[in-house]
C-alpha positions, 0 to 999 in steps of 0.5 A: 894113159895114152889112148888112140881112138880110131873113128871120130863119129858119134861113139869115138868123138864122145868117148875120146873127149870124155877120156881126155876130160878124165886126164888121159892123152887122147888122139882121135883118128879118122880117114875122113880128111874133111871131118878131121879138118873141121874138128881141128877148126873147132867145128863139131860134126854131130849135134850132142849137147855139151860136146862142143865145149868139152872138145874145146876145153880138152883141145886147149889143155892139149889132152885131145887132138885129131889126125888122119895119120893112124900109124904114129897115133897107134905107136906107144899107145896103151890102148887103141879103141876101135870105134868105127861104124858097123851098119847093117849089111845090104841084103842080109841084115848082118853087121858090116864088119869091114871097117872093124877088120880094116882098122885091125889090119892097119893097127897091126903094123903100128903096134909098139910094146904091149897094147890093148886093142879095144872093140868099142864098136857094137859087134857080133859075138866072135868079132874079138876073136877075128880081130885078134887073128887078123892082128896076129897074122899081120904081125906075129911078134906083136904084144897085144890083147883084144878087149870088148868094151861096148858103149851104152850111150844115149844120144842127147845124154851121151856125156852124162852116160859116159861119166856116170854110167850104170855099168861099164862092161869089159870083156877081157881074157888077159890079166895085163889087159884088165889092169890097163882097163881098170886104170883107164876107167879109174877116174870113175871110181868116185861115182862107184859104177860097177866095172863088170869084167866078163869073157869077151864073147859075153861082153859082145852079146851083152850089148846086143841083148841090152838093145834088143830088150829095150827095143822090145819094151818100146814095141810092147808099150806101142802095142798096148797103146793100140789096145788102149785106143780100142778099149778106152784106156790111157796108155800113159797111166798103164805105163806108169802103173807097170813102170812103178814095179821095180822089176819092170821100170818106167824107162822106154815105156813111152808110146810113140811112132816106133824106135829108130836111130843108130843102134836099135834097128841095126842091132836087133837085125844083127842079133837075129842073124846071129841066132839064125846062124847058130840055129837058135832063133830069137822069135821075140826079137824077130817079131819086135822088128816086124811090129816096129817097121809096121808101126811107122807106116801105121802112124802115117795112116793115123794122120791120113785118117784124121784128115778123112782118109785122103791127103791128096793135095793137102798140106801137112806140117810135121814138127820134129824129124830126128828119131829123138830129141837132142840129136840131129840123127836121122838114121831109121827115124820114124819120120822117114817112113811117115814122110814117104807114106804121106808124100806117096799119097799125094800130100804136100809135106812141110816140116821143121826140126831144131837140129836135124834139117841139114841131115834130113834134106837129102833124105826127104827131097819132097819136103819143104823145110822151114826155119821155125815151127809156125812157118811150117804150120801156116795154111796146113790142114793138120800138124803132126808132132813127130819128135818131142823136142822141148820147143814143141811142149809149150807152143802158142796154141792160139797162134797154132790154131790161127795158122792151121786151115783146120785145127787138127793136131796129131800128137804122136808123142803125147806131148799135150793133155787131150782135155787142154787141146779140146777145150781150145777147139782142136781136134786132137788125136794122140797115141794110146789115149781116148 
């Protein structure tokens, strides 16, 4: 089938490359000329394991191409996916749908024959109705249907998630559109994932409900971690004990510095705003957002306390800046709040991350960046592990100790076993453990 993907960011590029790998003919469109030029040169603008090879292979097979010219890309397409950003709107937290609506208006004039317009972007309930209205108003004669098909991709594992999904949620109101969507996802049939066909509004809300629930799990285990520290329990053992219950599950029960990234922060806010607009407050989600915001600042305080209550004039090394490993995404990363707090208290912050430093530099002008973790450690009063990259799981601890002024490790991801670090003479502080 001929698929047009509007937006060549994280969701659009991964989805477009995977659809092309299924055998579909995919054109990725973006208004950013420099991004399209880079993609045409084979340069991938985001870090996602395996994406560079996937894109290169499908470009070589003439199944995947890139353009800034939307109208020719839309004409004759069986499905046009809208995969543009929906960031939080400044001032009120609502999802900013201006890019979605602009795409819909542009699509309208280029439609040719029956076309399925698919909202891949994360959008509040009712957005599909508005997209349909915009297209109908701009082109009354257009033959089209609007579908909701939210993505459930984890950064760092997006290709695997796309090709072997737990489920594919499709909000559809029109039989012809359902047939097109079934054909688009038919290559997944060997892996037998459920195609969950629901109403369009149900599909839109499902995405937000899923992200809010996962954010709640993270925030819950972080609060349990705080209690563990007070009573002398081990949060990792608590998490395993409850996670083995199939009704709960073990995923997203890893205590740490709070959630960040491109989805959970903005989606929880947008869901809260939808509830408020509809007179149906979501008090649990409201609390999750407040607790998570405070969590990031509390992790900076944890580092400060480890150094006796003051970091003024002291060098502190941070290992990891991205909100999670295997991505260069700095959006709402806990490290942003941690750096701001430490620098605000007079610390000299030095840092290393395997992938995200180019993105971090303009966001953290007060930080000194290094090309390897050991260079960041040299002469530091303490080191804090902020992101659990594999490269930090087996550091040369003797070398670490020799480089630090004081052998203080603040492990915000519980990468190491406390007994191992203490046996080597470190002052070791982790999350939710003695």
